[in-house]
C-alpha positions as CSV (number, residue, x, y, z in Angstrom):
1,X,-126.5,84.8,-42.4
2,X,-124.0,81.8,-42.0
3,X,-121.2,80.6,-44.2
4,X,-122.0,77.0,-45.3
5,X,-119.9,74.6,-43.4
6,X,-117.7,73.0,-46.4
7,X,-116.7,76.5,-47.0
8,X,-115.7,77.3,-43.6
9,X,-114.3,74.3,-43.3
10,X,-112.0,75.4,-46.6
11,X,-111.2,79.1,-45.4
12,X,-109.9,77.1,-41.9
13,X,-107.7,75.0,-43.9
14,X,-106.0,77.7,-45.9
15,X,-105.7,79.8,-42.9
16,X,-103.9,77.2,-40.9
17,X,-101.3,76.9,-43.8
18,X,-100.7,80.4,-44.1
19,X,-100.4,80.5,-40.1
20,X,-97.5,77.5,-40.7
21,X,-96.1,79.9,-43.1
22,X,-95.1,82.7,-40.5
23,X,-92.2,83.7,-39.1
24,X,-91.5,81.5,-35.8
25,X,-91.0,85.4,-34.5
26,X,-94.3,86.4,-35.5
27,X,-97.4,86.9,-33.1
28,X,-100.0,84.3,-34.0
29,X,-103.8,85.0,-33.5
30,X,-104.5,82.6,-31.2
31,X,-102.0,84.7,-28.5
32,X,-104.6,87.2,-28.8
33,X,-105.6,88.7,-25.3
34,X,-108.2,91.2,-24.6
35,X,-109.4,92.8,-21.0
36,X,-113.1,91.6,-21.3
37,X,-111.7,87.8,-23.0
38,X,-114.7,87.5,-25.0
39,X,-114.3,84.4,-27.9
40,X,-114.3,86.5,-31.1
41,X,-117.2,86.1,-33.4
42,X,-116.5,84.1,-36.8
43,X,-112.5,83.9,-36.0
44,X,-112.0,81.9,-39.0
45,X,-113.2,84.9,-41.5
46,X,-112.1,87.9,-39.3
47,X,-109.8,86.9,-36.7
48,X,-108.7,89.0,-33.8
49,X,-106.3,91.2,-35.1
50,X,-108.5,91.9,-38.2
51,X,-111.1,92.6,-35.9
52,X,-109.3,94.9,-33.9
53,X,-108.7,97.2,-37.3
54,X,-112.3,97.3,-38.0
55,X,-112.8,98.6,-34.9
56,X,-110.3,101.6,-34.9
57,X,-111.3,102.2,-38.7
58,X,-115.4,102.1,-37.6
59,X,-114.1,104.5,-34.6
60,X,-115.3,108.0,-34.1
61,X,-111.8,108.8,-33.1
62,X,-110.8,107.2,-36.5
63,X,-113.0,109.5,-38.6
64,X,-111.4,112.8,-37.3
65,X,-108.1,111.6,-38.9
66,X,-109.9,113.2,-42.1
67,X,-108.8,116.9,-41.0
68,X,-105.8,116.4,-38.4
69,X,-102.6,118.2,-40.4
70,X,-99.7,116.4,-40.5
71,X,-97.0,119.0,-40.9
72,X,-98.3,121.7,-42.5
73,X,-101.4,123.1,-41.0
74,X,-103.2,126.0,-41.8
75,X,-102.2,125.7,-45.4
76,X,-105.1,125.3,-47.7
77,X,-103.6,123.1,-50.3
78,X,-105.4,119.3,-50.9
79,X,-102.2,117.5,-51.9
80,X,-100.4,117.9,-48.7
81,X,-100.0,115.0,-46.2
82,X,-102.9,115.1,-43.5
83,X,-103.2,112.0,-40.5
84,X,-105.3,110.1,-42.7
85,X,-103.0,109.8,-45.5
86,X,-100.0,109.2,-43.1
87,X,-101.3,106.4,-41.3
88,X,-102.6,104.6,-44.4
89,X,-99.2,105.2,-45.5
90,X,-97.7,103.7,-42.1
91,X,-99.9,100.6,-43.0
92,X,-98.8,100.2,-46.6
93,X,-94.8,100.2,-45.4
94,X,-95.7,97.9,-42.6
95,X,-97.6,94.9,-44.6
96,X,-94.7,95.3,-47.4
97,X,-91.9,94.7,-44.7
98,X,-94.0,92.4,-42.6
99,X,-94.9,90.2,-45.0
100,X,-91.3,89.6,-46.2
101,X,-90.6,88.8,-42.8
102,X,-93.8,86.5,-42.5
103,X,-95.3,88.6,-40.0
104,X,-99.1,88.9,-38.6
105,X,-100.0,91.6,-41.4
106,X,-103.5,91.6,-39.5
107,X,-101.4,93.0,-36.6
108,X,-99.7,95.3,-38.5
109,X,-102.4,97.1,-39.8
110,X,-104.6,97.4,-36.6
111,X,-101.1,99.0,-35.2
112,X,-100.8,101.4,-38.0
113,X,-104.2,102.6,-38.2
114,X,-104.4,103.5,-34.6
115,X,-100.8,104.7,-34.1
116,X,-101.8,108.3,-34.5
117,X,-105.6,108.9,-33.2
118,X,-104.0,111.1,-30.3
119,X,-103.0,113.7,-32.4
120,X,-104.1,117.2,-31.4
121,X,-105.0,120.0,-33.8
122,X,-101.8,121.8,-35.2
123,X,-99.8,118.8,-34.7
124,X,-97.0,118.5,-32.9
125,X,-97.2,122.2,-31.9
126,X,-100.2,122.2,-30.7
127,X,-99.0,118.6,-28.4
128,X,-96.5,121.0,-26.9
129,X,-99.1,123.8,-26.4
130,X,-101.4,121.5,-24.7
131,X,-99.0,119.4,-22.8
132,X,-97.6,122.6,-20.8
133,X,-101.5,123.4,-20.0
134,X,-101.4,119.9,-19.0
135,X,-98.3,120.4,-16.4
136,X,-100.2,123.3,-15.3
137,X,-103.5,121.6,-14.5
138,X,-101.4,118.8,-12.8
139,X,-101.8,116.4,-15.4
140,X,-98.9,114.1,-16.7
141,X,-97.4,116.1,-19.8
142,X,-99.5,115.3,-23.2
143,X,-97.9,112.2,-25.3
144,X,-100.1,111.6,-28.6
145,X,-99.7,107.9,-27.7
146,X,-100.7,107.6,-24.7
147,X,-103.7,109.7,-25.8
148,X,-103.9,107.4,-28.7
149,X,-105.1,104.6,-26.3
150,X,-106.6,106.6,-24.1
151,X,-109.1,107.3,-26.9
152,X,-109.2,103.7,-28.1
153,X,-109.1,101.8,-24.9
154,X,-110.9,104.1,-22.5
155,X,-112.9,106.6,-23.8
156,X,-114.9,104.4,-27.0
157,X,-113.6,100.8,-25.4
158,X,-113.2,99.0,-28.1
159,X,-111.7,96.2,-25.8
160,X,-109.0,95.9,-28.2
161,X,-106.1,93.5,-28.2
162,X,-103.2,94.1,-25.5
163,X,-100.7,93.4,-29.1
164,X,-102.9,96.2,-30.6
165,X,-102.7,98.9,-27.9
166,X,-99.5,98.4,-26.7
167,X,-97.7,99.0,-30.4
168,X,-100.0,101.8,-30.8
169,X,-98.8,102.8,-26.9
170,X,-94.9,102.4,-27.9
171,X,-94.8,103.3,-31.8
172,X,-92.2,106.3,-31.2
173,X,-90.8,107.1,-34.2
174,X,-89.5,110.8,-33.3
175,X,-86.5,108.2,-31.3
176,X,-84.5,107.1,-33.7
177,X,-82.4,103.0,-32.6
178,X,-80.2,100.9,-35.3
179,X,-82.5,98.1,-33.2
180,X,-85.5,97.4,-31.7
181,X,-86.4,94.3,-30.2
182,X,-89.4,93.3,-28.5
183,X,-89.6,92.9,-24.6
184,X,-92.4,89.8,-25.3
185,X,-94.6,90.9,-21.7
186,X,-98.3,89.9,-22.7
187,X,-99.5,90.9,-18.9
188,X,-102.0,93.9,-18.7
189,X,-99.5,95.6,-15.6
190,X,-96.8,95.8,-17.9
191,X,-98.8,97.5,-20.5
192,X,-100.1,100.1,-17.5
193,X,-96.5,100.0,-16.5
194,X,-95.4,101.1,-19.8
195,X,-98.0,104.0,-19.9
196,X,-96.4,105.0,-16.5
197,X,-92.8,104.9,-18.5
198,X,-93.8,107.0,-21.4
199,X,-95.0,110.2,-18.7
200,X,-92.3,110.0,-17.3
201,X,-90.5,110.7,-20.5
202,X,-89.3,106.6,-20.5
203,X,-89.3,104.8,-24.3
204,X,-90.6,101.2,-23.7
205,X,-90.2,98.9,-26.5
206,X,-93.5,96.9,-28.3
207,X,-94.4,93.8,-26.8
208,X,-94.3,92.3,-30.8
209,X,-92.0,92.2,-33.7
210,X,-95.1,93.8,-35.5
211,X,-94.9,96.8,-33.2
212,X,-91.6,97.3,-33.6
213,X,-91.9,97.3,-37.7
214,X,-94.6,99.9,-37.2
215,X,-92.7,101.8,-35.3
216,X,-89.9,101.9,-37.9
217,X,-92.6,102.3,-40.6
218,X,-93.6,105.6,-38.9
219,X,-90.4,107.0,-39.3
220,X,-89.6,105.8,-42.9
221,X,-93.3,107.4,-43.8
222,X,-92.8,110.6,-42.7
223,X,-88.8,111.3,-43.9
224,X,-89.6,111.4,-47.2
225,X,-93.5,112.6,-47.5
226,X,-92.0,115.6,-45.2
227,X,-89.7,116.8,-47.3
228,X,-92.0,116.3,-50.8
229,X,-94.7,118.2,-49.0
230,X,-92.4,121.0,-48.5
231,X,-91.6,121.0,-51.8
232,X,-95.3,121.1,-52.2
233,X,-95.6,124.4,-50.3
234,X,-92.5,125.9,-51.6
235,X,-90.8,125.9,-48.0
236,X,-87.8,124.4,-50.0
237,X,-86.2,123.8,-53.4
238,X,-88.4,121.9,-55.7
239,X,-84.8,120.6,-56.7
240,X,-83.8,119.8,-53.1
241,X,-80.7,121.9,-54.0
242,X,-79.6,122.1,-50.4
243,X,-80.3,118.4,-49.5
244,X,-77.4,116.7,-48.7
245,X,-75.7,115.4,-51.1
246,X,-74.4,111.9,-49.4
247,X,-78.3,111.5,-48.7
248,X,-78.9,112.0,-52.7
249,X,-76.5,109.1,-53.3
250,X,-78.0,107.0,-50.8
251,X,-81.2,106.8,-51.6
252,X,-80.2,107.1,-55.5
253,X,-82.1,110.7,-56.1
254,X,-81.9,113.0,-59.3
255,X,-83.9,115.9,-59.9
256,X,-84.2,115.2,-63.9
257,X,-85.1,111.4,-62.7
258,X,-87.1,112.3,-60.1
259,X,-90.1,113.4,-62.3
260,X,-91.1,109.5,-63.6
261,X,-93.2,107.9,-61.6
262,X,-91.8,106.4,-58.5
263,X,-88.6,107.9,-58.4
264,X,-89.7,110.9,-56.3
265,X,-87.3,111.4,-52.7
266,X,-90.7,109.8,-50.9
267,X,-90.4,106.5,-52.9
268,X,-86.6,106.3,-52.8
269,X,-86.4,106.8,-49.4
270,X,-89.2,104.2,-48.4
271,X,-88.1,101.4,-51.1
272,X,-84.0,102.2,-49.8
273,X,-84.8,101.8,-46.3
274,X,-87.6,98.6,-46.2
275,X,-85.0,96.8,-48.2
276,X,-82.3,97.7,-45.8
277,X,-84.8,96.6,-43.0
278,X,-85.5,93.2,-44.2
279,X,-82.2,92.5,-45.5
280,X,-80.8,93.1,-41.8
281,X,-83.8,91.9,-39.8
282,X,-84.7,88.3,-41.6
283,X,-84.6,85.7,-39.4
284,X,-84.0,87.2,-36.6
285,X,-86.3,88.2,-33.4
286,X,-85.3,92.0,-33.8
287,X,-85.9,94.7,-36.6
288,X,-82.8,96.6,-37.6
289,X,-81.1,99.3,-39.8
290,X,-78.0,98.7,-41.2
291,X,-75.5,101.4,-39.7
292,X,-74.6,103.1,-42.9
293,X,-79.0,103.3,-43.7
294,X,-79.2,105.2,-39.8
295,X,-76.1,107.3,-40.5
296,X,-78.1,108.6,-43.3
297,X,-81.1,108.8,-41.6
298,X,-79.7,110.9,-38.9
299,X,-78.6,113.4,-41.5
300,X,-81.7,113.4,-43.6
301,X,-83.9,114.1,-40.1
302,X,-81.8,116.9,-39.3
303,X,-82.4,118.7,-42.6
304,X,-85.8,118.4,-42.1
305,X,-85.8,119.5,-38.7
306,X,-83.4,122.6,-39.7
307,X,-85.1,123.4,-42.7
308,X,-89.1,122.0,-42.2
309,X,-90.0,121.7,-38.6
310,X,-88.2,124.5,-36.7
311,X,-88.6,126.5,-40.1
312,X,-89.6,130.1,-38.3
313,X,-92.6,130.2,-41.3
314,X,-94.1,127.6,-39.5
315,X,-93.7,128.8,-36.0
316,X,-95.1,132.3,-37.1
317,X,-98.4,131.7,-35.4
318,X,-97.6,130.4,-32.3
319,X,-98.8,132.5,-30.0
320,X,-102.3,132.9,-31.4
321,X,-102.3,129.3,-31.1
322,X,-101.3,129.5,-27.4
323,X,-104.3,132.2,-26.7
324,X,-107.0,129.7,-28.4
325,X,-105.8,126.7,-26.8
326,X,-105.6,128.5,-23.3
327,X,-109.2,130.3,-23.6
328,X,-110.4,127.2,-25.0
329,X,-109.0,124.8,-22.3
330,X,-109.8,127.4,-18.6
331,X,-113.5,128.1,-20.5
332,X,-114.4,124.3,-20.7
333,X,-112.9,123.6,-17.2
334,X,-115.0,126.5,-15.5
335,X,-118.2,125.0,-17.5
336,X,-117.5,121.3,-16.3
337,X,-116.6,123.1,-13.0
338,X,-120.1,125.2,-12.7
339,X,-122.2,122.7,-14.3
340,X,-122.8,125.1,-17.2
341,X,-125.2,122.1,-19.6
342,X,-124.9,124.7,-22.0
343,X,-121.6,124.4,-22.8
344,X,-120.5,122.5,-26.1
345,X,-118.5,120.2,-24.4
346,X,-121.6,118.9,-22.9
347,X,-123.2,118.4,-26.1
348,X,-120.3,117.3,-28.0
349,X,-118.8,114.7,-25.5
350,X,-120.3,114.6,-21.8
351,X,-123.9,113.8,-23.5
352,X,-122.9,111.6,-26.1
353,X,-123.9,107.6,-25.9
354,X,-120.4,106.6,-27.4
355,X,-118.5,107.7,-24.9
356,X,-117.8,105.2,-22.2
357,X,-119.8,105.8,-18.2
358,X,-117.1,104.6,-16.7
359,X,-114.6,107.0,-18.3
360,X,-117.3,109.6,-17.3
361,X,-117.1,108.7,-13.7
362,X,-113.7,108.5,-13.2
363,X,-111.9,111.4,-14.8
364,X,-111.4,114.6,-13.5
365,X,-112.6,117.5,-15.0
366,X,-108.7,118.8,-16.3
367,X,-108.8,115.3,-18.1
368,X,-112.1,115.7,-19.7
369,X,-111.2,119.2,-21.4
370,X,-107.7,117.4,-22.1
371,X,-109.9,115.1,-24.3
372,X,-112.1,117.2,-25.6
373,X,-109.8,119.7,-26.8
374,X,-107.3,116.5,-28.3
375,X,-110.2,115.2,-30.2
376,X,-111.0,118.1,-32.2
377,X,-109.8,118.1,-36.0
378,X,-107.9,121.4,-36.9
379,X,-110.9,123.1,-38.2
380,X,-113.5,122.8,-36.2
381,X,-110.8,123.5,-33.5
382,X,-111.0,127.2,-35.5
383,X,-114.7,127.0,-35.5
384,X,-115.2,126.5,-31.4
385,X,-112.8,128.9,-30.8
386,X,-114.5,131.5,-33.0
387,X,-117.9,130.4,-31.1
388,X,-116.8,130.9,-27.8
389,X,-115.2,134.7,-28.6
390,X,-117.3,136.2,-31.3
391,X,-120.6,137.6,-30.8
392,X,-123.6,135.2,-32.2
393,X,-125.5,137.0,-34.6
394,X,-129.3,136.5,-35.0
395,X,-132.4,137.9,-37.4
396,X,-134.5,137.3,-35.2
397,X,-134.9,136.2,-31.0
398,X,-137.9,133.8,-31.7
399,X,-135.9,130.7,-31.5
400,X,-134.6,131.6,-27.8
401,X,-138.1,133.3,-26.3
402,X,-139.1,129.3,-27.7
403,X,-136.3,128.0,-26.0
404,X,-137.2,129.9,-22.7
405,X,-140.6,129.0,-22.5
406,X,-140.1,125.1,-22.7
407,X,-137.3,126.0,-19.8
408,X,-140.6,127.6,-17.7
409,X,-142.9,125.1,-17.9
């Protein structure tokens, strides 16, 4: 169905007025660049970056966010953060900041929704384990941001714009900097060189101001939410009694007041830091924290690492997880090398019609296994591990007889 021409003109006029209101440093819709250079359909209704957000939202990789844990894996509590919630928080924070700075909200949303698609089962602990296995198999160290663009650009071949892919690639919220300034190089060669840089432990900047906003929003989103999740699972005290007092003062935290909606530590951190960024970035070609905010973020991050991320209770199952990864990687690598077509990696990856044929023909067996494991959700990872380690029970052998009869024909 076509939209009536008079309605379309009204919408186009409204869009042009909105574009005129954007900051001089914002990314304009007509600056988009795709590898395939295909003219977008209905750009008035669905501009290029809006369409990219849709392509990510409808990808197979995005669907698997639902059971990829953020920090607290192997914890049965439906109220803690999973990746699917985290990326929505990042999107919301990014658009809040971006609206105030008059940036392209469609681009912000697309980068935010796709930025963590490359995360593996069991979060950052799983990532470090898979990275070591990759190195032993002569692959680059595993980086979830590189894996995110790999899933969207190579495996599913979504033909996303360079601005979105670059924002996802350069979203490193783990590295804290007071100022982020975009590099403004919109060439594919530059994008590919960034992948090489990250694989060599580099930290390139995004090419757009929107990419810089998502990067700081990632940090803001997990900083306070991880604290609240830690309280939820009783890893730290409910009243945050050992949380640095100067951070409580800076963010305006009070335990009794925190029981009211919008007064918890997570909300206060988001509100304080978003306003700080707006105050220090408005009208500039950079995204910046104040020196005061930066010092309190560092203090808060140090606390989180000590009390949450490096807590022995979170690390106690690491040896078992290492064995799971190693066994499954070796099993599926062997299956590919021996061309065992009955293997699950053929059923669940190699033979799927949505997996790019170019990717299948150009990637090494070890790369395919890495991508197969990285794409799994936490529960599916556990399910598959049981399948290849536990003997399978049957009621009778009719199914196996029928299968063999079919193979003999």
